[in-house]
PLY file of the C-alpha trace (Angstrom):
ply
format ascii 1.0
element vertex 207
property float x
property float y
property float z
element edge 206
property int vertex1
property int vertex2
end_header
-11.64 31.58 -1.47
-10.81 31.47 -5.17
-7.27 31.85 -6.57
-8.03 35.39 -7.76
-9.47 36.47 -4.40
-6.49 34.94 -2.60
-4.05 36.89 -4.82
-5.86 40.17 -4.09
-5.86 39.30 -0.39
-2.09 38.72 -0.49
-1.43 42.05 -2.17
-3.48 43.90 0.42
-1.59 42.33 3.31
1.85 42.93 1.79
1.72 46.59 2.83
1.21 45.73 6.53
3.56 44.33 9.15
2.85 40.91 10.61
0.36 41.58 13.46
1.87 39.08 15.88
5.23 38.49 17.52
7.75 36.84 15.18
9.69 34.07 16.95
10.33 31.50 14.13
11.25 28.61 16.48
10.95 27.88 20.17
14.07 28.37 22.32
16.47 25.38 22.03
16.07 24.49 25.72
12.28 24.28 25.35
12.55 22.07 22.27
14.99 19.82 24.15
12.73 19.52 27.20
9.68 18.66 25.08
11.64 16.13 23.00
12.93 14.43 26.15
9.36 14.34 27.53
8.13 12.68 24.32
10.95 10.12 24.04
9.93 7.74 26.91
6.36 7.47 25.59
7.55 6.88 22.02
10.32 4.46 23.04
8.21 2.32 25.37
5.37 2.25 22.85
7.64 1.18 19.98
9.38 -1.42 22.15
6.09 -2.86 23.42
4.49 -3.15 19.98
7.60 -4.65 18.37
7.88 -7.14 21.26
4.23 -8.16 20.76
4.76 -8.64 17.02
7.89 -10.73 17.62
6.11 -12.93 20.18
3.09 -13.57 17.95
5.33 -14.11 14.91
7.78 -16.55 16.54
5.60 -18.66 18.86
3.53 -21.00 16.72
0.91 -21.65 19.39
0.04 -17.95 19.45
-0.63 -17.70 15.71
-4.40 -17.68 16.07
-6.93 -15.50 14.21
-7.56 -13.41 17.31
-3.85 -12.81 17.89
-3.40 -11.83 14.24
-6.02 -9.12 14.82
-4.13 -7.98 17.92
-0.86 -7.96 15.93
-2.53 -5.79 13.30
-3.52 -3.33 16.01
0.12 -3.32 17.14
1.20 -2.43 13.59
-1.25 0.49 13.53
-0.06 1.68 16.96
3.56 1.38 15.84
2.91 3.52 12.76
1.03 6.04 14.92
3.95 6.29 17.36
6.40 6.91 14.53
4.33 9.42 12.52
2.13 11.43 14.88
4.58 12.62 17.60
7.01 13.91 14.96
4.26 15.96 13.32
3.04 17.26 16.68
6.56 18.40 17.61
7.15 20.10 14.25
3.88 22.01 14.69
4.88 23.06 18.20
8.51 23.94 17.51
7.98 26.23 14.51
5.82 29.32 14.26
5.31 28.78 10.52
4.12 25.66 8.76
7.39 24.08 7.54
6.23 20.78 6.02
5.28 22.37 2.71
2.56 21.41 0.24
3.19 17.65 0.43
3.22 17.72 4.22
-0.04 19.67 4.26
-1.69 17.06 2.04
-0.29 14.01 3.84
-0.32 15.10 7.49
-4.06 14.99 8.13
-4.48 11.96 5.89
-1.87 9.88 7.76
-3.09 10.89 11.21
-6.74 10.41 10.30
-6.30 7.07 8.52
-4.21 5.63 11.37
-6.73 6.80 13.97
-9.72 5.39 12.07
-7.93 2.11 11.33
-6.98 1.76 15.00
-10.60 2.23 16.11
-11.85 -0.26 13.48
-9.23 -2.79 14.62
-10.49 -2.48 18.18
-14.05 -2.99 16.92
-12.95 -6.13 15.02
-11.24 -7.55 18.13
-14.28 -6.75 20.30
-16.63 -8.41 17.82
-14.41 -11.51 17.66
-14.39 -11.82 21.46
-18.15 -11.18 21.64
-18.97 -13.95 19.17
-16.57 -16.33 20.96
-18.46 -15.78 24.23
-22.04 -15.48 22.99
-21.83 -18.12 20.21
-19.09 -20.52 21.39
-20.42 -23.49 19.39
-20.67 -21.70 16.06
-17.86 -21.38 13.55
-15.12 -19.01 14.61
-13.23 -16.48 12.53
-10.82 -18.16 10.12
-7.43 -16.89 8.97
-8.92 -16.02 5.61
-11.67 -14.07 7.31
-9.12 -12.32 9.54
-6.98 -11.14 6.61
-10.11 -9.95 4.79
-11.18 -8.06 7.92
-7.72 -6.51 8.31
-7.70 -5.40 4.66
-11.14 -3.84 5.12
-10.10 -1.89 8.24
-7.11 -0.38 6.42
-9.10 0.34 3.26
-11.97 2.00 5.14
-9.46 4.00 7.21
-7.75 5.31 4.08
-11.02 6.08 2.30
-12.58 7.94 5.24
-9.40 10.00 5.70
-9.10 10.86 2.00
-10.91 14.24 2.31
-8.15 15.35 4.69
-5.72 15.33 1.79
-8.11 16.60 -0.92
-9.54 19.57 1.00
-6.38 20.88 2.66
-3.97 23.21 0.88
-0.64 24.82 1.65
-0.83 28.63 1.70
1.69 31.46 1.79
0.71 34.92 3.02
3.35 37.62 2.41
3.36 40.43 4.96
5.60 43.47 4.70
8.14 42.03 7.13
7.31 38.31 7.20
6.25 35.41 4.99
3.52 33.47 6.79
2.97 29.85 5.74
0.16 27.60 6.93
-2.04 24.64 6.01
-5.62 25.75 5.34
-8.75 23.59 5.35
-11.72 23.99 3.04
-14.24 25.57 5.41
-17.27 24.68 3.28
-16.65 20.91 3.12
-14.60 19.82 6.10
-16.86 21.00 8.98
-19.70 18.62 7.92
-17.08 15.94 7.23
-15.89 16.12 10.83
-19.36 14.99 11.92
-19.00 11.91 9.71
-15.54 11.27 11.16
-16.77 11.62 14.74
-19.57 9.18 13.93
-17.04 6.65 12.65
-14.75 7.12 15.66
-17.31 7.43 18.47
-20.85 6.38 17.63
-20.06 3.36 15.43
-17.82 1.65 18.07
-20.54 2.18 20.69
-23.16 0.31 18.67
0 1
1 2
2 3
3 4
4 5
5 6
6 7
7 8
8 9
9 10
10 11
11 12
12 13
13 14
14 15
15 16
16 17
17 18
18 19
19 20
20 21
21 22
22 23
23 24
24 25
25 26
26 27
27 28
28 29
29 30
30 31
31 32
32 33
33 34
34 35
35 36
36 37
37 38
38 39
39 40
40 41
41 42
42 43
43 44
44 45
45 46
46 47
47 48
48 49
49 50
50 51
51 52
52 53
53 54
54 55
55 56
56 57
57 58
58 59
59 60
60 61
61 62
62 63
63 64
64 65
65 66
66 67
67 68
68 69
69 70
70 71
71 72
72 73
73 74
74 75
75 76
76 77
77 78
78 79
79 80
80 81
81 82
82 83
83 84
84 85
85 86
86 87
87 88
88 89
89 90
90 91
91 92
92 93
93 94
94 95
95 96
96 97
97 98
98 99
99 100
100 101
101 102
102 103
103 104
104 105
105 106
106 107
107 108
108 109
109 110
110 111
111 112
112 113
113 114
114 115
115 116
116 117
117 118
118 119
119 120
120 121
121 122
122 123
123 124
124 125
125 126
126 127
127 128
128 129
129 130
130 131
131 132
132 133
133 134
134 135
135 136
136 137
137 138
138 139
139 140
140 141
141 142
142 143
143 144
144 145
145 146
146 147
147 148
148 149
149 150
150 151
151 152
152 153
153 154
154 155
155 156
156 157
157 158
158 159
159 160
160 161
161 162
162 163
163 164
164 165
165 166
166 167
167 168
168 169
169 170
170 171
171 172
172 173
173 174
174 175
175 176
176 177
177 178
178 179
179 180
180 181
181 182
182 183
183 184
184 185
185 186
186 187
187 188
188 189
189 190
190 191
191 192
192 193
193 194
194 195
195 196
196 197
197 198
198 199
199 200
200 201
201 202
202 203
203 204
204 205
205 206
């Protein structure tokens, strides 16, 4: 929808009441219960990943290329535990979209890039273990190769998730009695893109 069409659409809706129930936020008790339910998962996940990073970083014997790959996966998981649950809870707690234009652009990008990077890290670890078993006498992955592989997983994750920030836009829809805000996706580009993303997340790791 073009800017002009969207403006006309807004003017038409401004004479009508919001067609759904207006509740703004969930009841405080429900938000508290859901937050408490999330906290153990987040806390144990953060503790476990930080503990793994500390162990690999402090024990010299464990500083191997394979363990560096595992530590990188722990970094991705740690970032996912910090970013994603907060965004999920904000979505659930508020009826409107409250993260604004920047949140709309960054939300999908952060979640998508972390998810893709996590899957690619698992693929890198699986490939390293496969070559160690199938080709034990050949040269193994070096530290230089590991850091190059890690950089590639992050770079590919960011690049594949880039459309989730380019083709999502913050929208405001004024009704007669309510200002509706939401994050809209470009319906002409993103549906085919999701097939590419599913291929990267599902079919590529299965190869």
